PyMOL Python script that loads the backbone (N, CA, C, O; Angstrom):
from pymol import cmd

cmd.read_pdbstr("""\
ATOM      1  N   MET A   1      92.871  86.235 116.374  1.00  0.00           N
ATOM      2  CA  MET A   1      92.555  85.151 115.514  1.00  0.00           C
ATOM      3  C   MET A   1      92.770  83.796 115.859  1.00  0.00           C
ATOM      4  O   MET A   1      93.878  83.742 116.393  1.00  0.00           O
ATOM      5  N   PRO A   2      92.287  82.757 115.817  1.00  0.00           N
ATOM      6  CA  PRO A   2      92.727  81.557 116.554  1.00  0.00           C
ATOM      7  C   PRO A   2      93.863  81.265 116.216  1.00  0.00           C
ATOM      8  O   PRO A   2      94.389  81.624 115.162  1.00  0.00           O
ATOM      9  N   GLU A   3      94.530  80.362 117.351  1.00  0.00           N
ATOM     10  CA  GLU A   3      95.837  79.836 117.165  1.00  0.00           C
ATOM     11  C   GLU A   3      96.181  79.048 116.030  1.00  0.00           C
ATOM     12  O   GLU A   3      97.014  79.403 115.196  1.00  0.00           O
ATOM     13  N   LYS A   4      95.546  77.981 115.995  1.00  0.00           N
ATOM     14  CA  LYS A   4      95.920  77.159 114.892  1.00  0.00           C
ATOM     15  C   LYS A   4      94.908  77.428 113.656  1.00  0.00           C
ATOM     16  O   LYS A   4      93.684  77.555 113.607  1.00  0.00           O
ATOM     17  N   ARG A   5      95.936  77.462 112.672  1.00  0.00           N
ATOM     18  CA  ARG A   5      95.450  77.696 111.338  1.00  0.00           C
ATOM     19  C   ARG A   5      95.535  76.482 110.493  1.00  0.00           C
ATOM     20  O   ARG A   5      95.401  76.752 109.300  1.00  0.00           O
ATOM     21  N   ASP A   6      95.734  75.107 110.777  1.00  0.00           N
ATOM     22  CA  ASP A   6      95.695  74.050 109.963  1.00  0.00           C
ATOM     23  C   ASP A   6      94.463  73.603 109.960  1.00  0.00           C
ATOM     24  O   ASP A   6      93.569  74.295 110.448  1.00  0.00           O
ATOM     25  N   MET A   7      94.218  72.423 109.435  1.00  0.00           N
ATOM     26  CA  MET A   7      92.958  71.914 109.243  1.00  0.00           C
ATOM     27  C   MET A   7      92.434  71.187 110.357  1.00  0.00           C
ATOM     28  O   MET A   7      91.213  71.033 110.332  1.00  0.00           O
ATOM     29  N   GLU A   8      92.846  70.864 111.004  1.00  0.00           N
ATOM     30  CA  GLU A   8      92.348  70.274 112.346  1.00  0.00           C
ATOM     31  C   GLU A   8      91.976  71.323 113.599  1.00  0.00           C
ATOM     32  O   GLU A   8      91.092  71.244 114.452  1.00  0.00           O
ATOM     33  N   GLY A   9      92.866  72.202 113.398  1.00  0.00           N
ATOM     34  CA  GLY A   9      92.881  73.459 114.409  1.00  0.00           C
ATOM     35  C   GLY A   9      91.586  74.189 113.892  1.00  0.00           C
ATOM     36  O   GLY A   9      90.707  74.271 114.751  1.00  0.00           O
ATOM     37  N   ILE A  10      91.295  74.717 112.707  1.00  0.00           N
ATOM     38  CA  ILE A  10      90.304  75.245 112.235  1.00  0.00           C
ATOM     39  C   ILE A  10      88.940  74.590 112.515  1.00  0.00           C
ATOM     40  O   ILE A  10      88.037  75.138 113.148  1.00  0.00           O
ATOM     41  N   ILE A  11      88.882  73.299 111.949  1.00  0.00           N
ATOM     42  CA  ILE A  11      87.885  72.267 112.246  1.00  0.00           C
ATOM     43  C   ILE A  11      87.224  72.757 113.829  1.00  0.00           C
ATOM     44  O   ILE A  11      86.119  73.227 114.102  1.00  0.00           O
ATOM     45  N   ARG A  12      88.529  72.391 114.799  1.00  0.00           N
ATOM     46  CA  ARG A  12      88.257  72.721 116.254  1.00  0.00           C
ATOM     47  C   ARG A  12      87.512  74.090 116.581  1.00  0.00           C
ATOM     48  O   ARG A  12      86.424  74.159 117.153  1.00  0.00           O
ATOM     49  N   HIS A  13      88.118  74.954 116.218  1.00  0.00           N
ATOM     50  CA  HIS A  13      87.522  76.014 116.406  1.00  0.00           C
ATOM     51  C   HIS A  13      86.552  76.745 115.876  1.00  0.00           C
ATOM     52  O   HIS A  13      86.131  77.776 116.400  1.00  0.00           O
ATOM     53  N   VAL A  14      86.067  76.191 114.640  1.00  0.00           N
ATOM     54  CA  VAL A  14      84.617  76.096 113.756  1.00  0.00           C
ATOM     55  C   VAL A  14      83.527  75.715 114.795  1.00  0.00           C
ATOM     56  O   VAL A  14      82.676  76.444 115.304  1.00  0.00           O
ATOM     57  N   THR A  15      83.811  74.129 115.020  1.00  0.00           N
ATOM     58  CA  THR A  15      83.239  73.504 116.289  1.00  0.00           C
ATOM     59  C   THR A  15      82.697  74.412 117.452  1.00  0.00           C
ATOM     60  O   THR A  15      81.498  74.628 117.626  1.00  0.00           O
ATOM     61  N   GLU A  16      83.741  74.936 118.253  1.00  0.00           N
ATOM     62  CA  GLU A  16      83.655  75.707 119.179  1.00  0.00           C
ATOM     63  C   GLU A  16      82.810  76.981 119.116  1.00  0.00           C
ATOM     64  O   GLU A  16      82.274  77.536 120.075  1.00  0.00           O
ATOM     65  N   VAL A  17      82.774  77.373 117.767  1.00  0.00           N
ATOM     66  CA  VAL A  17      82.069  78.451 117.657  1.00  0.00           C
ATOM     67  C   VAL A  17      80.637  78.295 117.497  1.00  0.00           C
ATOM     68  O   VAL A  17      79.863  79.128 117.968  1.00  0.00           O
ATOM     69  N   ILE A  18      80.171  77.089 116.742  1.00  0.00           N
ATOM     70  CA  ILE A  18      79.053  76.606 116.640  1.00  0.00           C
ATOM     71  C   ILE A  18      78.501  76.041 118.051  1.00  0.00           C
ATOM     72  O   ILE A  18      77.296  76.221 118.225  1.00  0.00           O
ATOM     73  N   ILE A  19      79.073  75.507 118.889  1.00  0.00           N
ATOM     74  CA  ILE A  19      78.683  74.981 119.931  1.00  0.00           C
ATOM     75  C   ILE A  19      78.420  76.264 121.009  1.00  0.00           C
ATOM     76  O   ILE A  19      77.552  76.160 121.876  1.00  0.00           O
ATOM     77  N   GLY A  20      79.058  77.199 120.905  1.00  0.00           N
ATOM     78  CA  GLY A  20      79.027  78.187 121.924  1.00  0.00           C
ATOM     79  C   GLY A  20      77.910  79.359 121.446  1.00  0.00           C
ATOM     80  O   GLY A  20      77.314  80.005 122.308  1.00  0.00           O
ATOM     81  N   GLU A  21      77.656  79.600 119.913  1.00  0.00           N
ATOM     82  CA  GLU A  21      76.527  80.352 119.433  1.00  0.00           C
ATOM     83  C   GLU A  21      75.166  80.015 119.505  1.00  0.00           C
ATOM     84  O   GLU A  21      74.188  80.729 119.724  1.00  0.00           O
ATOM     85  N   LEU A  22      75.284  78.525 119.232  1.00  0.00           N
ATOM     86  CA  LEU A  22      73.783  77.858 119.339  1.00  0.00           C
ATOM     87  C   LEU A  22      73.507  77.198 120.876  1.00  0.00           C
ATOM     88  O   LEU A  22      72.508  76.570 121.227  1.00  0.00           O
ATOM     89  N   LYS A  23      74.716  77.538 121.690  1.00  0.00           N
ATOM     90  CA  LYS A  23      74.355  76.961 122.905  1.00  0.00           C
ATOM     91  C   LYS A  23      73.826  75.575 123.170  1.00  0.00           C
ATOM     92  O   LYS A  23      72.829  75.232 123.805  1.00  0.00           O
ATOM     93  N   LEU A  24      74.809  74.800 122.476  1.00  0.00           N
ATOM     94  CA  LEU A  24      74.537  73.430 122.353  1.00  0.00           C
ATOM     95  C   LEU A  24      74.979  72.742 123.498  1.00  0.00           C
ATOM     96  O   LEU A  24      76.123  72.293 123.422  1.00  0.00           O
ATOM     97  N   GLU A  25      74.184  72.495 124.826  1.00  0.00           N
ATOM     98  CA  GLU A  25      74.562  72.101 125.902  1.00  0.00           C
ATOM     99  C   GLU A  25      74.851  70.474 125.882  1.00  0.00           C
ATOM    100  O   GLU A  25      75.440  70.144 126.911  1.00  0.00           O
ATOM    101  N   ASP A  26      74.610  69.423 125.031  1.00  0.00           N
ATOM    102  CA  ASP A  26      74.961  68.133 125.103  1.00  0.00           C
ATOM    103  C   ASP A  26      75.884  67.599 123.921  1.00  0.00           C
ATOM    104  O   ASP A  26      76.051  66.458 123.490  1.00  0.00           O
ATOM    105  N   ILE A  27      76.381  68.727 123.577  1.00  0.00           N
ATOM    106  CA  ILE A  27      77.578  68.300 122.474  1.00  0.00           C
ATOM    107  C   ILE A  27      78.733  69.050 122.640  1.00  0.00           C
ATOM    108  O   ILE A  27      78.682  70.277 122.562  1.00  0.00           O
ATOM    109  N   THR A  28      79.991  68.334 122.907  1.00  0.00           N
ATOM    110  CA  THR A  28      81.332  69.077 122.916  1.00  0.00           C
ATOM    111  C   THR A  28      81.931  68.707 121.776  1.00  0.00           C
ATOM    112  O   THR A  28      81.442  67.954 120.934  1.00  0.00           O
ATOM    113  N   VAL A  29      83.392  69.424 121.719  1.00  0.00           N
ATOM    114  CA  VAL A  29      83.958  69.429 120.576  1.00  0.00           C
ATOM    115  C   VAL A  29      84.306  67.858 120.321  1.00  0.00           C
ATOM    116  O   VAL A  29      83.890  67.401 119.257  1.00  0.00           O
ATOM    117  N   GLY A  30      84.917  67.116 121.054  1.00  0.00           N
ATOM    118  CA  GLY A  30      84.934  65.701 120.785  1.00  0.00           C
ATOM    119  C   GLY A  30      83.899  65.046 120.570  1.00  0.00           C
ATOM    120  O   GLY A  30      84.172  64.105 119.825  1.00  0.00           O
ATOM    121  N   THR A  31      82.797  65.071 120.860  1.00  0.00           N
ATOM    122  CA  THR A  31      81.565  64.670 120.390  1.00  0.00           C
ATOM    123  C   THR A  31      81.116  64.783 119.005  1.00  0.00           C
ATOM    124  O   THR A  31      80.548  63.924 118.331  1.00  0.00           O
ATOM    125  N   PHE A  32      81.502  66.133 118.636  1.00  0.00           N
ATOM    126  CA  PHE A  32      80.904  66.614 117.359  1.00  0.00           C
ATOM    127  C   PHE A  32      81.545  66.391 116.014  1.00  0.00           C
ATOM    128  O   PHE A  32      82.688  66.771 115.757  1.00  0.00           O
ATOM    129  N   ASN A  33      80.612  65.641 115.010  1.00  0.00           N
ATOM    130  CA  ASN A  33      81.095  65.108 113.960  1.00  0.00           C
ATOM    131  C   ASN A  33      81.237  66.300 112.887  1.00  0.00           C
ATOM    132  O   ASN A  33      80.308  67.040 112.562  1.00  0.00           O
ATOM    133  N   PRO A  34      82.383  66.358 112.454  1.00  0.00           N
ATOM    134  CA  PRO A  34      82.700  67.409 111.498  1.00  0.00           C
ATOM    135  C   PRO A  34      81.922  67.518 110.132  1.00  0.00           C
ATOM    136  O   PRO A  34      81.799  68.531 109.443  1.00  0.00           O
ATOM    137  N   ASP A  35      81.415  66.234 109.882  1.00  0.00           N
ATOM    138  CA  ASP A  35      81.094  65.864 108.747  1.00  0.00           C
ATOM    139  C   ASP A  35      79.429  65.685 108.635  1.00  0.00           C
ATOM    140  O   ASP A  35      78.832  65.204 107.672  1.00  0.00           O
ATOM    141  N   MET A  36      78.896  66.147 109.751  1.00  0.00           N
ATOM    142  CA  MET A  36      77.200  66.213 109.981  1.00  0.00           C
ATOM    143  C   MET A  36      76.618  67.608 109.015  1.00  0.00           C
ATOM    144  O   MET A  36      77.226  68.619 108.664  1.00  0.00           O
ATOM    145  N   ASP A  37      75.395  67.237 108.803  1.00  0.00           N
ATOM    146  CA  ASP A  37      75.041  68.048 107.969  1.00  0.00           C
ATOM    147  C   ASP A  37      74.156  69.164 108.812  1.00  0.00           C
ATOM    148  O   ASP A  37      73.029  68.956 109.262  1.00  0.00           O
ATOM    149  N   LEU A  38      74.803  70.218 108.911  1.00  0.00           N
ATOM    150  CA  LEU A  38      74.102  71.327 109.798  1.00  0.00           C
ATOM    151  C   LEU A  38      72.775  71.807 109.930  1.00  0.00           C
ATOM    152  O   LEU A  38      72.161  72.124 110.949  1.00  0.00           O
ATOM    153  N   VAL A  39      72.355  71.810 108.480  1.00  0.00           N
ATOM    154  CA  VAL A  39      70.946  72.171 108.261  1.00  0.00           C
ATOM    155  C   VAL A  39      70.065  70.922 108.745  1.00  0.00           C
ATOM    156  O   VAL A  39      69.367  70.931 109.759  1.00  0.00           O
ATOM    157  N   ASP A  40      70.199  69.907 107.909  1.00  0.00           N
ATOM    158  CA  ASP A  40      69.394  68.548 108.060  1.00  0.00           C
ATOM    159  C   ASP A  40      69.664  68.147 109.552  1.00  0.00           C
ATOM    160  O   ASP A  40      68.717  68.282 110.327  1.00  0.00           O
ATOM    161  N   GLU A  41      70.659  67.748 109.959  1.00  0.00           N
ATOM    162  CA  GLU A  41      70.812  66.940 111.041  1.00  0.00           C
ATOM    163  C   GLU A  41      70.925  67.974 112.372  1.00  0.00           C
ATOM    164  O   GLU A  41      70.510  67.444 113.403  1.00  0.00           O
ATOM    165  N   LEU A  42      71.309  69.056 112.494  1.00  0.00           N
ATOM    166  CA  LEU A  42      71.599  69.531 113.638  1.00  0.00           C
ATOM    167  C   LEU A  42      70.390  70.914 113.879  1.00  0.00           C
ATOM    168  O   LEU A  42      70.051  71.338 114.984  1.00  0.00           O
ATOM    169  N   GLY A  43      69.838  71.489 112.386  1.00  0.00           N
ATOM    170  CA  GLY A  43      68.571  71.977 112.402  1.00  0.00           C
ATOM    171  C   GLY A  43      68.720  73.665 112.459  1.00  0.00           C
ATOM    172  O   GLY A  43      67.856  74.517 112.668  1.00  0.00           O
ATOM    173  N   ILE A  44      70.409  73.821 112.143  1.00  0.00           N
ATOM    174  CA  ILE A  44      70.827  75.210 111.914  1.00  0.00           C
ATOM    175  C   ILE A  44      69.761  75.796 110.930  1.00  0.00           C
ATOM    176  O   ILE A  44      69.190  75.091 110.098  1.00  0.00           O
ATOM    177  N   ASP A  45      69.519  77.208 111.089  1.00  0.00           N
ATOM    178  CA  ASP A  45      68.369  77.739 110.083  1.00  0.00           C
ATOM    179  C   ASP A  45      69.559  78.958 109.440  1.00  0.00           C
ATOM    180  O   ASP A  45      70.726  79.114 109.799  1.00  0.00           O
ATOM    181  N   SER A  46      68.901  79.596 108.545  1.00  0.00           N
ATOM    182  CA  SER A  46      69.880  80.652 107.940  1.00  0.00           C
ATOM    183  C   SER A  46      70.392  81.997 108.709  1.00  0.00           C
ATOM    184  O   SER A  46      71.362  82.718 108.477  1.00  0.00           O
ATOM    185  N   MET A  47      69.354  82.070 109.736  1.00  0.00           N
ATOM    186  CA  MET A  47      69.875  83.150 110.645  1.00  0.00           C
ATOM    187  C   MET A  47      71.112  82.669 111.270  1.00  0.00           C
ATOM    188  O   MET A  47      72.134  83.352 111.215  1.00  0.00           O
ATOM    189  N   ASP A  48      71.074  81.396 111.929  1.00  0.00           N
ATOM    190  CA  ASP A  48      72.254  80.792 112.779  1.00  0.00           C
ATOM    191  C   ASP A  48      73.556  80.797 111.902  1.00  0.00           C
ATOM    192  O   ASP A  48      74.701  81.092 112.242  1.00  0.00           O
ATOM    193  N   LEU A  49      73.138  80.444 110.842  1.00  0.00           N
ATOM    194  CA  LEU A  49      74.392  80.366 109.759  1.00  0.00           C
ATOM    195  C   LEU A  49      75.294  81.499 109.806  1.00  0.00           C
ATOM    196  O   LEU A  49      76.508  81.534 110.009  1.00  0.00           O
ATOM    197  N   ALA A  50      74.265  82.621 109.525  1.00  0.00           N
ATOM    198  CA  ALA A  50      74.770  83.867 108.910  1.00  0.00           C
ATOM    199  C   ALA A  50      75.575  84.524 110.323  1.00  0.00           C
ATOM    200  O   ALA A  50      76.596  85.209 110.262  1.00  0.00           O
ATOM    201  N   THR A  51      74.813  84.115 111.667  1.00  0.00           N
ATOM    202  CA  THR A  51      75.763  84.501 112.645  1.00  0.00           C
ATOM    203  C   THR A  51      76.775  83.929 112.837  1.00  0.00           C
ATOM    204  O   THR A  51      77.691  84.665 113.203  1.00  0.00           O
ATOM    205  N   ILE A  52      77.086  82.538 112.711  1.00  0.00           N
ATOM    206  CA  ILE A  52      78.304  81.593 112.735  1.00  0.00           C
ATOM    207  C   ILE A  52      79.076  82.428 111.637  1.00  0.00           C
ATOM    208  O   ILE A  52      80.031  83.028 112.131  1.00  0.00           O
ATOM    209  N   ALA A  53      78.938  82.602 110.453  1.00  0.00           N
ATOM    210  CA  ALA A  53      79.792  83.392 109.650  1.00  0.00           C
ATOM    211  C   ALA A  53      80.450  84.572 110.011  1.00  0.00           C
ATOM    212  O   ALA A  53      81.674  84.649 110.116  1.00  0.00           O
ATOM    213  N   LEU A  54      79.561  85.623 110.232  1.00  0.00           N
ATOM    214  CA  LEU A  54      79.858  86.693 111.115  1.00  0.00           C
ATOM    215  C   LEU A  54      81.134  86.511 112.362  1.00  0.00           C
ATOM    216  O   LEU A  54      82.200  87.124 112.422  1.00  0.00           O
ATOM    217  N   VAL A  55      80.706  85.659 113.115  1.00  0.00           N
ATOM    218  CA  VAL A  55      81.724  85.140 113.846  1.00  0.00           C
ATOM    219  C   VAL A  55      83.032  84.918 113.486  1.00  0.00           C
ATOM    220  O   VAL A  55      84.048  85.385 114.001  1.00  0.00           O
ATOM    221  N   LEU A  56      82.912  84.112 112.489  1.00  0.00           N
ATOM    222  CA  LEU A  56      84.070  83.172 111.918  1.00  0.00           C
ATOM    223  C   LEU A  56      84.803  84.497 111.177  1.00  0.00           C
ATOM    224  O   LEU A  56      85.976  84.660 111.512  1.00  0.00           O
ATOM    225  N   GLN A  57      84.216  85.526 110.147  1.00  0.00           N
ATOM    226  CA  GLN A  57      84.643  86.142 109.392  1.00  0.00           C
ATOM    227  C   GLN A  57      85.672  87.134 110.385  1.00  0.00           C
ATOM    228  O   GLN A  57      86.871  87.136 110.106  1.00  0.00           O
ATOM    229  N   ASP A  58      85.186  87.961 111.528  1.00  0.00           N
ATOM    230  CA  ASP A  58      85.430  88.798 112.304  1.00  0.00           C
ATOM    231  C   ASP A  58      86.797  87.746 113.086  1.00  0.00           C
ATOM    232  O   ASP A  58      87.816  88.322 113.466  1.00  0.00           O
ATOM    233  N   GLU A  59      86.698  86.644 113.206  1.00  0.00           N
ATOM    234  CA  GLU A  59      87.929  86.059 114.167  1.00  0.00           C
ATOM    235  C   GLU A  59      89.000  85.773 113.051  1.00  0.00           C
ATOM    236  O   GLU A  59      90.161  85.902 113.439  1.00  0.00           O
ATOM    237  N   TYR A  60      88.832  85.423 111.786  1.00  0.00           N
ATOM    238  CA  TYR A  60      89.892  85.056 111.089  1.00  0.00           C
ATOM    239  C   TYR A  60      89.887  86.066 109.813  1.00  0.00           C
ATOM    240  O   TYR A  60      90.249  85.607 108.730  1.00  0.00           O
ATOM    241  N   LYS A  61      89.607  87.023 109.881  1.00  0.00           N
ATOM    242  CA  LYS A  61      89.425  88.324 108.953  1.00  0.00           C
ATOM    243  C   LYS A  61      89.697  87.981 107.856  1.00  0.00           C
ATOM    244  O   LYS A  61      90.818  88.089 107.359  1.00  0.00           O
ATOM    245  N   ILE A  62      88.706  87.513 107.306  1.00  0.00           N
ATOM    246  CA  ILE A  62      88.058  87.185 105.915  1.00  0.00           C
ATOM    247  C   ILE A  62      86.932  87.322 105.724  1.00  0.00           C
ATOM    248  O   ILE A  62      86.309  87.703 106.715  1.00  0.00           O
ATOM    249  N   THR A  63      86.103  87.098 104.418  1.00  0.00           N
ATOM    250  CA  THR A  63      84.833  87.865 103.804  1.00  0.00           C
ATOM    251  C   THR A  63      84.382  86.269 103.550  1.00  0.00           C
ATOM    252  O   THR A  63      85.065  85.420 102.978  1.00  0.00           O
ATOM    253  N   ILE A  64      83.074  86.092 104.119  1.00  0.00           N
ATOM    254  CA  ILE A  64      82.384  84.802 103.384  1.00  0.00           C
ATOM    255  C   ILE A  64      81.294  85.543 102.661  1.00  0.00           C
ATOM    256  O   ILE A  64      80.504  86.302 103.222  1.00  0.00           O
ATOM    257  N   ASP A  65      81.305  85.326 101.646  1.00  0.00           N
ATOM    258  CA  ASP A  65      80.302  85.570 100.682  1.00  0.00           C
ATOM    259  C   ASP A  65      78.779  85.234 100.994  1.00  0.00           C
ATOM    260  O   ASP A  65      78.706  84.037 101.274  1.00  0.00           O
ATOM    261  N   GLU A  66      77.767  85.740 101.038  1.00  0.00           N
ATOM    262  CA  GLU A  66      76.632  85.321 101.436  1.00  0.00           C
ATOM    263  C   GLU A  66      75.780  84.085 100.307  1.00  0.00           C
ATOM    264  O   GLU A  66      74.813  83.345 100.486  1.00  0.00           O
ATOM    265  N   ASP A  67      76.617  84.304  99.227  1.00  0.00           N
ATOM    266  CA  ASP A  67      76.392  83.488  97.885  1.00  0.00           C
ATOM    267  C   ASP A  67      76.854  81.954  98.553  1.00  0.00           C
ATOM    268  O   ASP A  67      76.197  80.913  98.551  1.00  0.00           O
ATOM    269  N   ASP A  68      77.966  82.160  99.013  1.00  0.00           N
ATOM    270  CA  ASP A  68      78.710  81.058  99.716  1.00  0.00           C
ATOM    271  C   ASP A  68      77.739  80.124 100.551  1.00  0.00           C
ATOM    272  O   ASP A  68      77.536  78.945 100.260  1.00  0.00           O
ATOM    273  N   TYR A  69      77.230  80.712 101.502  1.00  0.00           N
ATOM    274  CA  TYR A  69      76.539  80.084 102.397  1.00  0.00           C
ATOM    275  C   TYR A  69      75.728  78.729 102.372  1.00  0.00           C
ATOM    276  O   TYR A  69      75.601  77.945 103.313  1.00  0.00           O
ATOM    277  N   PRO A  70      75.203  78.618 101.090  1.00  0.00           N
ATOM    278  CA  PRO A  70      74.464  77.287 100.973  1.00  0.00           C
ATOM    279  C   PRO A  70      75.399  76.279 100.644  1.00  0.00           C
ATOM    280  O   PRO A  70      74.919  75.198 100.300  1.00  0.00           O
ATOM    281  N   LYS A  71      77.027  76.435 100.683  1.00  0.00           N
ATOM    282  CA  LYS A  71      77.840  75.307 100.211  1.00  0.00           C
ATOM    283  C   LYS A  71      78.557  75.039 101.957  1.00  0.00           C
ATOM    284  O   LYS A  71      79.288  74.069 102.163  1.00  0.00           O
ATOM    285  N   LEU A  72      78.325  75.706 102.703  1.00  0.00           N
ATOM    286  CA  LEU A  72      78.638  75.708 104.027  1.00  0.00           C
ATOM    287  C   LEU A  72      77.744  74.700 104.938  1.00  0.00           C
ATOM    288  O   LEU A  72      77.052  75.085 105.880  1.00  0.00           O
ATOM    289  N   LYS A  73      77.862  73.409 104.530  1.00  0.00           N
ATOM    290  CA  LYS A  73      76.813  72.669 105.090  1.00  0.00           C
ATOM    291  C   LYS A  73      77.670  71.889 105.993  1.00  0.00           C
ATOM    292  O   LYS A  73      76.913  71.268 106.739  1.00  0.00           O
ATOM    293  N   THR A  74      78.762  71.658 106.242  1.00  0.00           N
ATOM    294  CA  THR A  74      79.066  70.665 107.370  1.00  0.00           C
ATOM    295  C   THR A  74      80.483  71.707 108.253  1.00  0.00           C
ATOM    296  O   THR A  74      81.008  72.659 107.675  1.00  0.00           O
ATOM    297  N   VAL A  75      80.829  71.333 109.470  1.00  0.00           N
ATOM    298  CA  VAL A  75      81.925  71.797 109.684  1.00  0.00           C
ATOM    299  C   VAL A  75      83.413  72.091 108.845  1.00  0.00           C
ATOM    300  O   VAL A  75      84.203  73.027 108.725  1.00  0.00           O
ATOM    301  N   ARG A  76      83.245  70.451 108.269  1.00  0.00           N
ATOM    302  CA  ARG A  76      84.565  70.273 107.673  1.00  0.00           C
ATOM    303  C   ARG A  76      84.413  71.240 106.281  1.00  0.00           C
ATOM    304  O   ARG A  76      85.464  71.705 105.840  1.00  0.00           O
ATOM    305  N   LEU A  77      83.320  71.517 105.670  1.00  0.00           N
ATOM    306  CA  LEU A  77      83.511  71.860 104.341  1.00  0.00           C
ATOM    307  C   LEU A  77      83.728  73.695 104.641  1.00  0.00           C
ATOM    308  O   LEU A  77      84.344  74.413 103.853  1.00  0.00           O
ATOM    309  N   ILE A  78      83.094  74.190 105.901  1.00  0.00           N
ATOM    310  CA  ILE A  78      83.398  75.328 106.399  1.00  0.00           C
ATOM    311  C   ILE A  78      84.613  75.754 106.617  1.00  0.00           C
ATOM    312  O   ILE A  78      85.008  76.829 106.167  1.00  0.00           O
ATOM    313  N   ALA A  79      85.432  74.864 107.419  1.00  0.00           N
ATOM    314  CA  ALA A  79      87.109  74.525 107.413  1.00  0.00           C
ATOM    315  C   ALA A  79      87.778  74.927 106.336  1.00  0.00           C
ATOM    316  O   ALA A  79      88.512  75.905 106.196  1.00  0.00           O
ATOM    317  N   GLU A  80      87.372  73.847 105.359  1.00  0.00           N
ATOM    318  CA  GLU A  80      88.120  73.976 103.979  1.00  0.00           C
ATOM    319  C   GLU A  80      88.090  75.522 103.234  1.00  0.00           C
ATOM    320  O   GLU A  80      89.003  76.131 102.677  1.00  0.00           O
ATOM    321  N   TYR A  81      86.596  75.916 103.469  1.00  0.00           N
ATOM    322  CA  TYR A  81      86.569  77.454 102.914  1.00  0.00           C
ATOM    323  C   TYR A  81      87.255  78.191 103.758  1.00  0.00           C
ATOM    324  O   TYR A  81      87.631  79.250 103.255  1.00  0.00           O
ATOM    325  N   ILE A  82      87.512  78.055 104.683  1.00  0.00           N
ATOM    326  CA  ILE A  82      88.125  79.274 105.770  1.00  0.00           C
ATOM    327  C   ILE A  82      89.529  79.039 105.191  1.00  0.00           C
ATOM    328  O   ILE A  82      90.135  80.002 104.720  1.00  0.00           O
ATOM    329  N   GLU A  83      90.116  77.735 105.200  1.00  0.00           N
ATOM    330  CA  GLU A  83      91.775  77.526 104.608  1.00  0.00           C
ATOM    331  C   GLU A  83      92.092  78.186 103.461  1.00  0.00           C
ATOM    332  O   GLU A  83      93.049  78.936 103.274  1.00  0.00           O
ATOM    333  N   GLU A  84      90.869  77.727 102.382  1.00  0.00           N
ATOM    334  CA  GLU A  84      91.178  78.478 101.535  1.00  0.00           C
ATOM    335  C   GLU A  84      91.326  79.883 101.140  1.00  0.00           C
ATOM    336  O   GLU A  84      92.070  80.332 100.269  1.00  0.00           O
ATOM    337  N   LYS A  85      90.339  80.648 102.069  1.00  0.00           N
ATOM    338  CA  LYS A  85      90.527  81.952 101.974  1.00  0.00           C
ATOM    339  C   LYS A  85      91.626  82.592 102.533  1.00  0.00           C
ATOM    340  O   LYS A  85      92.045  83.671 102.115  1.00  0.00           O
ATOM    341  N   LEU A  86      92.267  81.780 103.757  1.00  0.00           N
ATOM    342  CA  LEU A  86      93.469  82.321 104.650  1.00  0.00           C
ATOM    343  C   LEU A  86      94.707  82.137 103.752  1.00  0.00           C
ATOM    344  O   LEU A  86      95.642  82.910 103.961  1.00  0.00           O
ATOM    345  N   THR A  87      94.839  81.202 102.768  1.00  0.00           N
ATOM    346  CA  THR A  87      95.735  80.706 101.856  1.00  0.00           C
ATOM    347  C   THR A  87      96.002  81.370 100.606  1.00  0.00           C
ATOM    348  O   THR A  87      97.045  81.253  99.964  1.00  0.00           O
ATOM    349  N   GLY A  88      94.820  82.205 100.235  1.00  0.00           N
ATOM    350  CA  GLY A  88      94.678  83.191  99.139  1.00  0.00           C
ATOM    351  C   GLY A  88      94.305  82.298  97.927  1.00  0.00           C
ATOM    352  O   GLY A  88      94.319  82.784  96.796  1.00  0.00           O
ATOM    353  N   LYS A  89      93.921  80.806  98.173  1.00  0.00           N
ATOM    354  CA  LYS A  89      93.643  80.104  97.131  1.00  0.00           C
ATOM    355  C   LYS A  89      92.121  80.280  96.513  1.00  0.00           C
ATOM    356  O   LYS A  89      91.801  79.389  95.726  1.00  0.00           O
ATOM    357  N   ASN A  90      91.260  81.182  96.732  1.00  0.00           N
ATOM    358  CA  ASN A  90      90.223  81.574  96.455  1.00  0.00           C
ATOM    359  C   ASN A  90      90.040  83.005  96.068  1.00  0.00           C
ATOM    360  O   ASN A  90      88.922  83.426  95.769  1.00  0.00           O
TER     361      ASN A  90
END
""", "prot")
cmd.dss("prot")
cmd.show_as("cartoon", "prot")
cmd.util.cbc("prot")
cmd.orient("prot")
């Protein structure tokens, strides 16, 4: 499980996963905007999102419902979703 479970730590880790899974060579964690729309601005498709969700589910030991995928449009929204799952608010 990723070390930091606070919002900044989750945002950082989600960003690292996205950069790694999509093999984004020109983007770093420091330059990645957590509010960037992953579909409209980065061009992530449903298969990419499903892959990212599977990695995050495995690493955080949570379940991400496929029906929730459309809500996960930015790294910040994904991090908030993960935080809710980790704290049992959902």
